[in-house]
C-alpha positions in Angstrom: 65.2 58.7 72.0 64.9 59.2 75.8 66.4 56.4 77.9 64.8 54.8 80.9 67.7 55.7 83.2 66.4 59.2 83.8 63.1 60.2 85.3 60.0 61.2 83.5 59.7 65.0 83.5 56.2 66.5 83.8 56.7 70.1 82.6 54.2 72.9 83.3 54.2 76.1 81.4 53.9 79.7 82.5 50.6 81.7 82.2 49.6 82.4 78.6 52.5 80.5 77.1 51.5 77.0 75.8 53.9 74.2 76.6 55.1 74.1 72.9 56.5 77.6 73.3 59.3 75.9 75.3 60.1 73.3 72.7 63.8 74.3 72.4 64.3 73.7 76.1 62.2 70.5 76.3 63.9 69.1 73.2 67.3 69.7 74.8 66.1 67.8 77.9 65.0 64.9 75.7 68.4 64.8 74.0 69.8 64.4 77.6 67.8 61.2 78.0 64.6 62.4 79.6 61.0 61.8 78.5 59.1 65.1 78.8 55.3 65.3 78.9 53.2 68.5 79.4 49.7 69.8 79.4 49.6 72.1 76.4 47.3 74.7 77.9 46.6 74.6 81.6 43.2 75.9 82.6 41.4 75.2 79.3 39.7 71.9 80.3 36.2 72.7 81.7 36.7 69.8 84.1 39.4 71.8 85.9 38.1 75.4 86.2 40.3 78.3 87.3 39.4 79.5 90.8 41.1 81.2 93.6 44.3 79.5 94.7 44.1 77.2 91.7 43.0 73.9 93.4 41.5 72.4 90.2 44.7 73.2 88.2 46.7 71.4 90.9 44.4 68.4 90.5 44.7 68.7 86.7 48.4 68.4 87.0 48.2 65.5 89.4 45.8 63.6 87.2 48.0 64.2 84.1 51.1 63.1 85.9 49.4 59.9 87.0 48.2 59.2 83.5 51.6 59.8 81.9 53.3 57.5 84.5 50.7 54.8 83.8 51.5 55.0 80.1 55.2 54.6 80.7 56.4 51.0 80.1 58.2 51.0 83.4 55.7 53.1 85.4 56.3 51.3 88.7 60.1 51.9 88.6 60.5 55.2 86.7 60.6 58.2 89.0 58.8 61.4 88.3 60.1 65.0 88.5 57.9 68.0 88.2 59.4 71.0 86.5 57.5 74.2 86.1 57.9 77.8 85.0 56.1 80.6 86.9 52.5 79.4 87.1 53.7 75.9 86.3 56.2 76.0 89.2 53.6 77.0 91.7 51.3 74.2 90.5 54.2 71.7 90.6 55.0 72.7 94.2 51.4 72.5 95.3 51.0 69.2 93.5 54.0 67.8 95.4 52.6 68.9 98.7 49.1 67.5 98.1 50.1 64.4 96.1 53.4 63.1 97.5 53.0 59.7 96.0 51.4 59.8 92.6 49.5 56.7 91.8 51.8 54.8 89.4 55.1 56.5 90.0 57.3 57.9 92.7 57.7 61.7 92.9 61.4 62.4 93.4 61.7 66.1 93.0 60.4 69.5 92.0 62.3 72.2 90.0 60.9 75.7 90.1 61.8 78.0 87.2 61.4 81.6 88.5 58.4 80.7 90.7 59.3 82.6 94.0 56.9 81.6 96.7 54.7 84.4 98.0 54.5 84.6 101.8 54.4 86.9 104.8 52.9 90.4 104.4 52.9 90.1 100.6 50.6 87.1 100.9 48.3 89.0 103.3 48.2 91.9 100.9 47.4 89.5 98.1 44.5 87.9 100.0 43.1 91.4 100.8 43.4 92.4 97.2 41.4 89.3 96.2 38.8 89.9 98.8 38.2 93.5 97.8 38.5 92.7 94.1 41.3 95.2 93.8 43.5 92.6 92.3 41.5 93.0 89.0 42.4 96.6 88.3 45.8 96.6 89.9 47.2 93.1 89.0 48.5 91.8 85.7 45.0 90.7 84.8 44.2 94.3 84.1 46.5 94.1 81.1 45.8 90.5 80.0 42.0 91.0 79.7 42.4 93.7 77.1 45.5 92.5 75.3 45.4 92.3 71.5 44.2 88.9 70.4 43.6 89.0 66.7 45.8 89.6 63.7 45.5 89.4 59.9 48.2 86.7 59.4 50.9 84.6 61.1 53.5 87.1 60.0 51.6 89.9 61.5 51.6 88.0 64.8 55.3 87.6 64.6 56.0 91.2 63.8 53.7 92.4 66.6 55.5 90.4 69.3 58.9 91.0 67.8 58.4 94.7 68.6 57.5 94.1 72.3 60.0 94.6 75.0 59.0 91.4 76.7 60.0 89.4 73.7 63.2 91.3 72.8 65.5 88.6 74.1 63.8 85.7 72.3 65.4 84.1 69.3 63.4 84.0 66.1 63.0 80.2 66.6 61.5 80.7 70.0 59.1 83.4 68.8 58.0 81.2 65.9 57.3 78.4 68.4 55.1 80.9 70.3 53.3 82.1 67.1 52.7 78.5 66.1 51.5 77.2 69.4 50.1 80.4 71.0 47.9 81.4 68.1 45.4 79.5 65.8 43.5 80.2 62.6 40.0 81.7 63.2 38.5 82.2 59.8 40.4 84.9 58.0 42.3 85.9 61.1 44.9 84.6 63.5 43.9 84.7 67.2 45.4 83.8 70.6 45.1 80.1 71.4 45.4 80.8 75.1 42.1 82.4 76.1 42.8 85.8 77.6 39.8 85.5 80.0 41.4 82.3 81.4 44.8 84.0 81.5 43.2 86.8 83.5 41.4 84.4 85.8 44.7 82.7 86.5 46.4 86.0 87.4 43.5 87.0 89.6 43.5 83.6 91.4 47.2 83.8 92.4 47.6 81.7 95.6 47.8 83.6 98.8 48.0 80.4 100.9 51.4 79.0 99.9 52.9 79.8 103.2 50.3 77.9 105.1 50.5 75.0 102.7 54.3 74.7 103.0 54.1 74.9 106.8 51.3 72.3 107.2 52.1 70.0 104.3 55.6 70.5 103.1 56.8 68.5 100.0 58.4 65.2 101.0 60.8 65.4 98.0 63.7 67.7 97.2 62.8 71.1 95.7 65.2 73.3 93.7 64.8 76.9 92.4 66.4 78.3 89.3 65.9 82.0 88.8 66.6 84.7 86.2 69.3 87.2 87.2 67.2 90.0 85.8 63.8 88.7 87.0 61.6 91.4 88.3 59.2 88.9 89.9 61.9 87.7 92.3 62.5 91.3 93.3 58.8 91.8 93.9 58.2 88.6 95.9 61.6 87.9 97.6 63.0 84.5 98.3 62.6 84.1 102.0 60.1 81.1 101.9 61.7 79.8 98.7 65.0 79.4 100.5 63.4 77.6 103.3 61.4 75.2 101.1 64.4 74.5 98.8 66.8 74.3 101.8 69.0 76.8 100.0 69.1 75.0 96.7 68.8 78.2 94.7 70.8 79.1 91.6 70.5 82.0 89.2 71.2 82.1 85.5 71.2 84.8 82.8 67.8 86.2 81.8 64.6 87.8 82.9 61.5 86.0 84.3 61.2 84.4 80.9 64.7 82.9 80.9 63.5 79.3 80.0 62.5 80.7 76.6 65.3 83.3 76.4 68.1 80.9 77.3 66.5 77.4 76.7 69.8 75.4 76.4 71.3 76.9 79.5 68.0 76.2 81.3 67.9 72.6 80.2 71.5 72.1 81.4 70.6 73.7 84.8 67.5 71.5 85.2 69.5 68.4 84.3 72.1 69.2 87.0 69.5 69.8 89.6 67.7 66.5 88.8 71.0 64.6 89.0 71.7 66.2 92.4 68.2 65.3 93.6 68.5 61.7 92.6 71.9 61.4 94.2 
């Protein structure tokens, strides 16, 4: 069982991958003494709609963190740490900037898992693409809105994704976690649990204002970045602003953008080390 000597981790998943997909990593963190709580599917609560720059998703995360801290037996003394992968990392960072002191707990740090902060000319191009609606045909949403979402059985889902390059580095255990959490029964078929229209809206709403937010309202707590050595996203975005926000606390581990699922035990160890460093 998690001890009270380590902070409560609020984990946020990447786009289209429900939180249970990361169960190997989160279980490893729990074995290290952390309590880990997560929203299973961000963006699926109508009270927090997906819009440009994701303000409602940030509020959803902040409200969830406050609720979880309130449920903790030692809420007023247990620190909070936000850990997020990709989408979840961006939301965690924005949450830290806009909600530095969560209602019933103290925010002590943020760990970004392959969430390089978009800034400079890339952010300007992103803003223009959103204004002209060119982000829809040119961005990742062009693929997600048409992705296959129904199969005849659970085994058919497994075999479909097992043959995809994106999932090639996943263990069978991780892929089964995704099949179990990422799809649901729908009559005689198995369909995606993460609504592909919501996934697409999240991609199309990618924040272009992170630079302004970090300049005007920087997080008051430490921020660390853990990236995948083969991450294409880091190559596309760069790490200039990320280095500034983290004050150079950047480390790379084996894997692609999806390294928290490809190498969950190594990721848990790295997250643990960063949190220990943050707490001094």
